[in-house]
C-alpha positions as a Markdown table, in Angstrom:
| # | Residue | x | y | z |
|---|---|---|---|---|
| 1 | Met | 6.6 | 50.9 | -25.2 |
| 2 | Cys | 4.3 | 52.1 | -28.0 |
| 3 | Arg | 2.7 | 55.5 | -28.4 |
| 4 | Val | -0.9 | 55.6 | -29.3 |
| 5 | Pro | -2.4 | 59.0 | -30.4 |
| 6 | Ala | -5.4 | 60.1 | -28.5 |
| 7 | Lys | -7.7 | 59.9 | -31.6 |
| 8 | Ile | -6.6 | 56.3 | -32.2 |
| 9 | Ala | -7.3 | 55.4 | -28.6 |
| 10 | Cys | -10.8 | 56.8 | -28.9 |
| 11 | Leu | -11.3 | 54.7 | -32.1 |
| 12 | Ile | -10.2 | 51.5 | -30.3 |
| 13 | Val | -12.7 | 52.2 | -27.5 |
| 14 | Gly | -15.4 | 52.7 | -30.1 |
| 15 | Leu | -14.6 | 49.4 | -31.9 |
| 16 | Leu | -14.8 | 47.6 | -28.5 |
| 17 | Leu | -18.3 | 49.1 | -27.9 |
| 18 | Val | -19.4 | 47.9 | -31.3 |
| 19 | Val | -18.2 | 44.4 | -30.7 |
| 20 | Ser | -20.0 | 44.3 | -27.3 |
| 21 | Val | -23.2 | 45.2 | -29.0 |
| 22 | Ala | -22.7 | 42.9 | -32.1 |
| 23 | Val | -22.1 | 39.7 | -30.2 |
| 24 | Pro | -25.5 | 39.6 | -28.5 |
| 25 | Val | -27.1 | 40.6 | -31.9 |
| 26 | Met | -25.4 | 37.7 | -33.5 |
| 27 | Ala | -26.6 | 35.4 | -30.9 |
| 28 | Glu | -30.2 | 36.5 | -31.2 |
| 29 | Ser | -29.9 | 36.1 | -35.1 |
| 30 | Gly | -28.8 | 32.5 | -34.8 |
| 31 | Ala | -25.4 | 33.1 | -36.1 |
| 32 | Glu | -22.8 | 30.7 | -35.0 |
| 33 | Leu | -20.4 | 31.9 | -32.4 |
| 34 | Pro | -16.9 | 30.5 | -31.7 |
| 35 | Gln | -17.2 | 27.7 | -29.2 |
| 36 | Glu | -15.3 | 28.0 | -25.9 |
| 37 | Thr | -12.9 | 25.3 | -25.1 |
| 38 | Ala | -12.7 | 23.8 | -21.7 |
| 39 | Pro | -10.1 | 25.6 | -19.6 |
| 40 | Asn | -6.8 | 23.8 | -19.0 |
| 41 | Pro | -5.8 | 24.4 | -15.3 |
| 42 | Glu | -2.2 | 23.6 | -15.9 |
| 43 | Ala | -2.0 | 25.9 | -19.0 |
| 44 | Gln | -3.8 | 28.7 | -17.0 |
| 45 | Ala | -1.3 | 28.2 | -14.1 |
| 46 | Ala | 1.6 | 28.3 | -16.5 |
| 47 | Ala | 0.5 | 31.3 | -18.5 |
| 48 | Pro | 1.8 | 34.8 | -17.5 |
| 49 | Ile | -0.6 | 37.6 | -16.9 |
| 50 | Leu | -0.3 | 40.6 | -19.3 |
| 51 | Arg | -1.3 | 43.8 | -17.7 |
| 52 | Ala | -1.6 | 47.0 | -19.9 |
| 53 | Thr | -1.2 | 50.3 | -18.1 |
| 54 | Pro | -1.8 | 53.7 | -19.9 |
| 55 | Gln | 0.9 | 56.3 | -19.2 |
| 56 | Pro | 1.5 | 59.8 | -20.5 |
| 57 | Ala | 3.9 | 59.9 | -23.4 |
| 58 | Leu | 7.3 | 61.5 | -23.1 |
| 59 | Gly | 7.7 | 65.1 | -24.2 |
| 60 | Gly | 4.4 | 66.3 | -22.8 |
| 61 | Ser | 2.4 | 65.0 | -25.6 |
| 62 | Gln | -1.3 | 64.2 | -25.1 |
| 63 | Asp | -0.7 | 60.9 | -26.8 |
| 64 | Leu | -0.9 | 57.8 | -24.5 |
| 65 | Ala | 1.7 | 55.1 | -24.1 |
| 66 | Leu | 0.4 | 51.5 | -23.4 |
| 67 | Val | 3.0 | 49.7 | -21.2 |
| 68 | Ala | 2.6 | 45.9 | -21.2 |
| 69 | Thr | 3.8 | 44.3 | -17.8 |
| 70 | Val | 4.3 | 40.6 | -17.5 |
| 71 | Val | 3.1 | 39.4 | -14.0 |
| 72 | Pro | 4.5 | 35.9 | -13.4 |
| 73 | Thr | 2.1 | 33.4 | -11.9 |
| 74 | Ala | 3.6 | 30.9 | -9.4 |
| 75 | Ile | 3.1 | 27.3 | -10.4 |
| 76 | Arg | 2.2 | 25.1 | -7.4 |
| 77 | Pro | 3.7 | 21.6 | -7.6 |
| 78 | Ile | 1.4 | 18.7 | -7.9 |
| 79 | Ser | 1.7 | 16.2 | -5.0 |
| 80 | Val | 1.5 | 12.5 | -5.9 |
| 81 | Arg | 1.9 | 9.2 | -4.0 |
| 82 | Phe | 2.7 | 5.8 | -5.4 |
| 83 | Glu | 4.2 | 2.6 | -4.2 |
| 84 | Gly | 5.6 | -0.7 | -5.5 |
| 85 | Val | 8.7 | -2.8 | -5.9 |
| 86 | Ile | 12.0 | -0.9 | -6.6 |
| 87 | Thr | 13.4 | -2.0 | -10.0 |
| 88 | Arg | 16.3 | 0.5 | -10.2 |
| 89 | Ile | 18.2 | 2.4 | -7.5 |
| 90 | Ser | 21.0 | 4.9 | -7.5 |
| 91 | Thr | 23.6 | 5.1 | -4.7 |
| 92 | Glu | 24.3 | 8.8 | -5.6 |
| 93 | Arg | 22.3 | 11.8 | -4.8 |
| 94 | Pro | 20.8 | 13.4 | -6.8 |
| 95 | Gly | 20.1 | 10.3 | -8.7 |
| 96 | Glu | 17.2 | 8.3 | -10.3 |
| 97 | Trp | 15.2 | 5.5 | -8.9 |
| 98 | Gln | 12.6 | 3.5 | -10.5 |
| 99 | Ile | 9.5 | 1.7 | -9.1 |
| 100 | Asp | 7.9 | -0.7 | -11.7 |
| 101 | Asp | 7.7 | 1.7 | -14.7 |
| 102 | Ile | 7.8 | 5.0 | -12.8 |
| 103 | Val | 11.1 | 6.9 | -12.9 |
| 104 | Phe | 11.7 | 9.6 | -10.2 |
| 105 | Arg | 14.5 | 11.8 | -8.8 |
| 106 | Val | 16.0 | 11.4 | -5.4 |
| 107 | Leu | 17.7 | 14.5 | -4.0 |
| 108 | Thr | 20.1 | 15.1 | -1.1 |
| 109 | Asp | 17.1 | 16.4 | 1.0 |
| 110 | Thr | 14.8 | 13.5 | 0.2 |
| 111 | Glu | 13.8 | 11.8 | 3.4 |
| 112 | Ile | 14.2 | 8.0 | 3.3 |
| 113 | Ile | 12.8 | 5.9 | 6.2 |
| 114 | Phe | 14.3 | 2.5 | 6.7 |
| 115 | Pro | 12.6 | -0.6 | 8.4 |
| 116 | Val | 15.6 | -1.0 | 10.7 |
| 117 | Val | 18.6 | 1.1 | 11.6 |
| 118 | Gly | 21.5 | 0.8 | 9.2 |
| 119 | Tyr | 19.4 | -0.8 | 6.4 |
| 120 | Thr | 20.5 | -0.2 | 2.8 |
| 121 | Pro | 17.6 | -0.1 | 0.3 |
| 122 | Arg | 18.1 | -2.4 | -2.8 |
| 123 | Val | 16.3 | -3.6 | -5.8 |
| 124 | Gly | 13.3 | -5.8 | -4.9 |
| 125 | Asp | 12.4 | -3.8 | -1.7 |
| 126 | Tyr | 8.9 | -2.4 | -1.4 |
| 127 | Ala | 8.6 | 1.4 | -1.1 |
| 128 | Val | 6.0 | 4.0 | -0.7 |
| 129 | Val | 6.9 | 7.3 | -2.2 |
| 130 | Ser | 5.5 | 10.8 | -1.7 |
| 131 | Ala | 6.6 | 13.1 | -4.6 |
| 132 | Thr | 5.9 | 16.3 | -6.4 |
| 133 | Arg | 5.4 | 16.5 | -10.2 |
| 134 | Asp | 6.7 | 19.4 | -12.2 |
| 135 | Gly | 5.8 | 18.7 | -15.9 |
| 136 | Glu | 7.1 | 15.3 | -16.7 |
| 137 | Thr | 9.6 | 15.2 | -13.7 |
| 138 | Leu | 8.8 | 13.4 | -10.5 |
| 139 | Thr | 10.9 | 14.4 | -7.4 |
| 140 | Ala | 10.7 | 12.3 | -4.2 |
| 141 | Lys | 10.2 | 14.1 | -1.0 |
| 142 | Arg | 9.7 | 11.1 | 1.2 |
| 143 | Ile | 10.4 | 7.4 | 0.7 |
| 144 | Val | 9.4 | 4.7 | 3.1 |
| 145 | Ile | 11.1 | 1.4 | 2.6 |
| 146 | Arg | 8.7 | -1.3 | 3.9 |
| 147 | Glu | 9.4 | -4.9 | 4.9 |
| 148 | Lys | 6.6 | -5.8 | 2.6 |
| 149 | Trp | 9.1 | -7.4 | 0.3 |
| 150 | His | 9.1 | -10.2 | 2.9 |
| 151 | Phe | 6.2 | -12.1 | 1.5 |
| 152 | Glu | 4.1 | -14.8 | 3.3 |
| 153 | Phe | 1.2 | -16.8 | 2.0 |
| 154 | Arg | -0.4 | -20.3 | 2.1 |
| 155 | Gly | -1.5 | -22.1 | -1.0 |
| 156 | Ile | -1.9 | -25.5 | -2.6 |
| 157 | Ile | 1.2 | -26.9 | -4.4 |
| 158 | Thr | 0.1 | -27.5 | -8.1 |
| 159 | Ala | 3.5 | -27.9 | -9.6 |
| 160 | Cys | 7.0 | -28.7 | -8.3 |
| 161 | Pro | 10.1 | -30.7 | -9.4 |
| 162 | Pro | 9.7 | -34.5 | -8.8 |
| 163 | Glu | 12.8 | -35.0 | -6.8 |
| 164 | Glu | 15.5 | -33.5 | -4.5 |
| 165 | Pro | 16.9 | -30.9 | -4.3 |
| 166 | Trp | 13.6 | -29.6 | -5.8 |
| 167 | Asp | 15.3 | -26.6 | -7.3 |
| 168 | Gly | 13.4 | -24.6 | -9.9 |
| 169 | Glu | 10.1 | -22.9 | -10.2 |
| 170 | Trp | 7.1 | -24.1 | -8.2 |
| 171 | Leu | 3.5 | -23.1 | -8.5 |
| 172 | Ile | 1.8 | -22.6 | -5.1 |
| 173 | Gly | -1.6 | -21.0 | -4.8 |
| 174 | Gly | -1.3 | -19.7 | -8.3 |
| 175 | Met | 2.0 | -17.8 | -7.6 |
| 176 | Ala | 5.3 | -18.6 | -9.2 |
| 177 | Val | 7.8 | -19.5 | -6.4 |
| 178 | Val | 11.5 | -19.8 | -7.1 |
| 179 | Val | 13.3 | -22.5 | -5.1 |
| 180 | Ser | 17.0 | -22.9 | -4.7 |
| 181 | Ser | 18.7 | -25.3 | -2.3 |
| 182 | Arg | 21.2 | -22.6 | -1.5 |
| 183 | Val | 18.7 | -20.3 | 0.1 |
| 184 | Thr | 15.4 | -22.3 | 0.5 |
| 185 | Val | 14.7 | -24.4 | 3.6 |
| 186 | Ile | 12.0 | -27.0 | 2.8 |
| 187 | Thr | 10.2 | -28.7 | 5.7 |
| 188 | Asn | 8.6 | -32.1 | 4.7 |
| 189 | Ile | 8.6 | -33.7 | 1.3 |
| 190 | Pro | 6.7 | -31.7 | -1.3 |
| 191 | Val | 3.6 | -33.4 | -2.7 |
| 192 | Arg | 1.2 | -31.9 | -5.3 |
| 193 | Asn | -2.2 | -30.9 | -3.9 |
| 194 | Tyr | -0.7 | -30.4 | -0.4 |
| 195 | Phe | -0.9 | -27.1 | 1.3 |
| 196 | Ala | 2.3 | -25.2 | 1.9 |
| 197 | Asn | 3.2 | -22.1 | 4.0 |
| 198 | Val | 5.7 | -19.9 | 2.1 |
| 199 | Glu | 8.0 | -17.2 | 3.4 |
| 200 | Gly | 10.1 | -15.3 | 0.9 |
| 201 | Arg | 11.0 | -12.2 | -1.1 |
| 202 | Leu | 8.8 | -10.6 | -3.6 |
| 203 | Leu | 10.8 | -10.1 | -6.8 |
| 204 | Pro | 10.3 | -7.3 | -9.3 |
| 205 | Asp | 8.8 | -9.7 | -11.9 |
| 206 | Gly | 6.1 | -10.7 | -9.4 |
| 207 | Lys | 7.6 | -14.1 | -8.5 |
| 208 | Val | 8.5 | -15.1 | -4.9 |
| 209 | Glu | 12.0 | -16.1 | -4.0 |
| 210 | Ala | 11.4 | -18.8 | -1.4 |
| 211 | Leu | 13.3 | -18.6 | 1.9 |
| 212 | Arg | 11.2 | -21.2 | 3.7 |
| 213 | Ile | 8.5 | -23.6 | 2.5 |
| 214 | Glu | 6.6 | -25.7 | 5.0 |
| 215 | Val | 4.7 | -28.5 | 3.4 |
| 216 | Leu | 1.5 | -29.3 | 5.3 |
| 217 | Asp | -0.3 | -32.5 | 5.6 |
| 218 | Pro | -3.9 | -32.2 | 4.5 |
| 219 | Gln | -5.1 | -34.0 | 7.6 |
| 220 | Gly | -3.0 | -31.6 | 9.7 |
| 221 | Val | -4.5 | -28.5 | 8.0 |
| 222 | Ala | -8.0 | -29.9 | 8.6 |
| 223 | Asn | -7.2 | -30.5 | 12.3 |
| 224 | Ser | -5.8 | -27.0 | 12.9 |
| 225 | Phe | -7.9 | -24.6 | 15.0 |
| 226 | Glu | -7.8 | -21.2 | 16.7 |
| 227 | Phe | -10.1 | -19.5 | 19.2 |
| 228 | Glu | -10.0 | -17.1 | 22.1 |
| 229 | Gly | -11.4 | -17.2 | 25.7 |
| 230 | Ala | -10.6 | -17.0 | 29.4 |
| 231 | Ile | -7.7 | -19.0 | 30.8 |
| 232 | Glu | -9.4 | -21.2 | 33.4 |
| 233 | Gln | -6.6 | -23.6 | 34.5 |
| 234 | Ile | -2.8 | -23.6 | 34.4 |
| 235 | Pro | -0.8 | -26.6 | 35.7 |
| 236 | Ser | 1.3 | -26.0 | 38.8 |
| 237 | Thr | 4.5 | -27.4 | 37.2 |
| 238 | Pro | 7.5 | -25.1 | 37.3 |
| 239 | Thr | 7.6 | -24.6 | 33.6 |
| 240 | Gly | 3.8 | -24.5 | 33.1 |
| 241 | Glu | 3.9 | -27.6 | 30.9 |
| 242 | Gly | 0.8 | -29.9 | 31.0 |
| 243 | Ile | -2.8 | -29.6 | 30.4 |
| 244 | Trp | -4.3 | -26.0 | 30.2 |
| 245 | Val | -8.0 | -25.2 | 30.1 |
| 246 | Ile | -8.9 | -22.1 | 28.0 |
| 247 | Ala | -12.6 | -21.3 | 27.4 |
| 248 | Gly | -13.5 | -24.8 | 28.6 |
| 249 | Val | -11.1 | -26.4 | 26.0 |
| 250 | Gln | -8.4 | -28.7 | 27.4 |
| 251 | Gly | -5.1 | -28.6 | 25.5 |
| 252 | Leu | -1.5 | -29.7 | 25.9 |
| 253 | Val | 1.2 | -27.2 | 26.4 |
| 254 | Asp | 4.9 | -28.2 | 26.3 |
| 255 | Ala | 8.3 | -26.5 | 25.8 |
| 256 | Asn | 7.6 | -25.8 | 22.2 |
| 257 | Thr | 4.4 | -23.8 | 22.8 |
| 258 | Glu | 5.0 | -20.1 | 21.9 |
| 259 | Phe | 4.1 | -17.4 | 24.3 |
| 260 | Pro | 4.5 | -13.9 | 22.8 |
| 261 | Ala | 5.9 | -11.6 | 25.5 |
| 262 | Asn | 3.1 | -9.1 | 25.6 |
| 263 | Ala | 1.6 | -10.1 | 28.9 |
| 264 | Glu | 1.8 | -12.8 | 31.6 |
| 265 | Pro | -0.6 | -15.7 | 31.3 |
| 266 | Val | -2.7 | -16.0 | 34.5 |
| 267 | Val | -6.0 | -17.5 | 35.3 |
| 268 | Gly | -8.8 | -15.2 | 34.3 |
| 269 | Ala | -6.9 | -13.5 | 31.6 |
| 270 | Thr | -8.2 | -13.6 | 28.0 |
| 271 | Ala | -6.0 | -15.5 | 25.5 |
| 272 | Gly | -6.0 | -16.2 | 21.8 |
| 273 | Val | -5.0 | -19.9 | 21.0 |
| 274 | Glu | -3.7 | -21.5 | 17.9 |
| 275 | Gly | -3.2 | -25.2 | 17.8 |
| 276 | Lys | -3.7 | -28.6 | 16.2 |
| 277 | Arg | -5.3 | -32.0 | 16.9 |
| 278 | Leu | -2.6 | -34.7 | 17.3 |
| 279 | Ala | -2.9 | -38.2 | 15.9 |
| 280 | Asp | -4.2 | -39.6 | 19.3 |
| 281 | Gly | -6.9 | -36.9 | 19.4 |
| 282 | Thr | -5.1 | -34.7 | 21.9 |
| 283 | Leu | -5.5 | -30.9 | 21.4 |
| 284 | Tyr | -2.1 | -29.3 | 21.3 |
| 285 | Phe | -1.8 | -25.5 | 22.0 |
| 286 | Glu | 1.0 | -24.2 | 19.7 |
| 287 | Arg | 0.7 | -20.6 | 20.5 |
| 288 | Ile | -1.0 | -18.7 | 23.4 |
| 289 | Arg | -1.2 | -14.9 | 23.3 |
| 290 | Val | -2.6 | -13.1 | 26.3 |
| 291 | Leu | -5.0 | -10.3 | 25.3 |
| 292 | Thr | -5.8 | -7.2 | 27.2 |
| 293 | Asp | -9.3 | -5.8 | 27.2 |
| 294 | Ala | -8.2 | -3.3 | 24.5 |
| 295 | Glu | -6.7 | -6.1 | 22.3 |
| 296 | Arg | -9.7 | -8.5 | 22.1 |
| 297 | Gln | -10.1 | -9.8 | 18.6 |
| 298 | Val | -12.9 | -8.7 | 16.3 |
| 299 | Arg | -13.9 | -10.0 | 13.0 |
| 300 | Val | -14.4 | -7.8 | 10.0 |
| 301 | Thr | -15.9 | -9.1 | 6.8 |
| 302 | Gly | -17.0 | -7.5 | 3.5 |
| 303 | Arg | -15.9 | -6.4 | 0.1 |
| 304 | Ile | -12.5 | -4.8 | -0.1 |
| 305 | Glu | -13.1 | -1.1 | -0.9 |
| 306 | Glu | -9.5 | 0.2 | -0.7 |
| 307 | Ile | -5.9 | -1.3 | -0.3 |
| 308 | Gln | -3.1 | 0.9 | 1.0 |
| 309 | Ser | 0.3 | -0.1 | 2.3 |
| 310 | Asp | -0.7 | 0.8 | 5.9 |
| 311 | Phe | -4.4 | 0.1 | 5.9 |
| 312 | Trp | -7.3 | -1.6 | 4.2 |
| 313 | Arg | -10.9 | -0.7 | 4.0 |
| 314 | Ile | -13.2 | -3.7 | 4.3 |
| 315 | Gly | -16.9 | -3.3 | 4.2 |
| 316 | Glu | -16.7 | 0.4 | 5.3 |
| 317 | Gln | -14.5 | -0.5 | 8.1 |
| 318 | Thr | -10.7 | 0.5 | 8.2 |
| 319 | Val | -8.2 | -2.0 | 9.5 |
| 320 | Glu | -4.6 | -1.1 | 10.0 |
| 321 | Ile | -1.8 | -3.2 | 8.4 |
| 322 | Glu | 1.4 | -3.9 | 10.3 |
| 323 | Asp | 4.5 | -5.8 | 9.4 |
| 324 | Gly | 3.2 | -8.9 | 11.2 |
| 325 | Thr | -0.2 | -8.9 | 9.4 |
| 326 | Phe | -0.6 | -12.3 | 7.6 |
| 327 | Val | -2.5 | -11.9 | 4.3 |
| 328 | Asp | -3.9 | -15.3 | 3.0 |
| 329 | Glu | -4.1 | -14.9 | -0.8 |
| 330 | Ser | -4.3 | -18.7 | -1.5 |
| 331 | Arg | -7.8 | -18.4 | -2.9 |
| 332 | Cys | -7.2 | -15.3 | -5.0 |
| 333 | Arg | -5.0 | -12.1 | -5.1 |
| 334 | Ala | -6.0 | -9.2 | -3.0 |
| 335 | Ala | -7.8 | -6.5 | -5.1 |
| 336 | Val | -10.6 | -4.0 | -4.7 |
| 337 | Gly | -13.9 | -5.7 | -5.1 |
| 338 | Met | -12.8 | -9.1 | -3.7 |
| 339 | Trp | -14.2 | -10.4 | -0.4 |
| 340 | Ala | -12.1 | -10.4 | 2.7 |
| 341 | Glu | -12.4 | -11.6 | 6.3 |
| 342 | Ala | -10.1 | -10.0 | 8.8 |
| 343 | Ile | -9.2 | -11.0 | 12.4 |
| 344 | Ala | -8.1 | -7.8 | 14.1 |
| 345 | Arg | -7.3 | -6.7 | 17.6 |
| 346 | Arg | -8.7 | -3.4 | 19.0 |
| 347 | Gln | -6.0 | -0.9 | 20.0 |
| 348 | Gly | -7.6 | 2.4 | 21.1 |
| 349 | Asn | -9.8 | 3.5 | 18.3 |
| 350 | Gln | -8.0 | 1.5 | 15.7 |
| 351 | Leu | -8.3 | -2.1 | 14.5 |
| 352 | Ile | -5.0 | -3.8 | 13.9 |
| 353 | Ala | -5.2 | -6.7 | 11.4 |
| 354 | Leu | -3.7 | -10.0 | 12.6 |
| 355 | Arg | -4.8 | -12.0 | 9.6 |
| 356 | Ile | -6.8 | -11.3 | 6.4 |
| 357 | Arg | -8.2 | -14.0 | 4.2 |
| 358 | Val | -9.1 | -13.0 | 0.6 |
| 359 | Glu | -11.7 | -14.8 | -1.5 |
| 360 | Arg | -13.6 | -14.2 | -4.6 |
| 361 | Pro | -17.1 | -12.7 | -3.9 |
| 362 | Asp | -18.9 | -15.4 | -5.9 |
């Protein structure tokens, strides 16, 4: 507390009046005035408010006492969201985790959502984190562990070891693929310039640890097909094996044909078909999925405008991403600005992506 005599108080008021008049005069005379700096929202939020309140001085004096009161300003935490491959993890709480080069705190009340019950998160998993930032500290509020670490793609084999067991680093579709005979199942003999389907785990360094590699014969790739249409004929055999007719196309169905258990195949139902042409010219139906009216497939094409863990925006159209969505990055890696063609099924007002093929726009 400081006491200010009444005369001095009047003098201060007078000086303020002089300044208020002098500043406009300086502006009119062309004198340079101090330049205002752009406000800093974080600094403003962090700075306390000083409030001066005049009060009578003690002892009945006519002097005034100016009391400075600090009014604290609440700082609102900044919400952030990021995702990527977990590169460091702590089994204790509170503890520190790391995604790529982002370090953040995980507290006892941090919500962690696992892909399956009883799952234990580990380095190499893919995670989506919602957090708050306080200064330089990131604190996770919610972590969603996705099965996106299970990586699938198709590409051309451009490099591989020359002989069994083919252990080492392959190059498929421009991606480095780590192969080990202890964990990798290889179907067919690998040959350079052949296509291959790869299933594996995305490692923190961007390589793929292969769990399964299916080497595809070029002729077989060229002879593969897919379409959808009405089921017109089903053989009367007890197992349903024989020649089916779907959308006017006759195809062979046997015990290895896959039928996803979403609906019963009956004449008149709409079905999506995936298959291949056999050496003798016969069309073989490898997979038949019955579609409801709400699940009819639609095709979405355009430039990729946004990529998130649970949806993509392609040509102003949003398609939802599920664990079963197959993203073909054999031509180029998915990125904003690339061209994409998505096959999706309609579910209510949403489009659920089944397959997305990414290409360069040129």
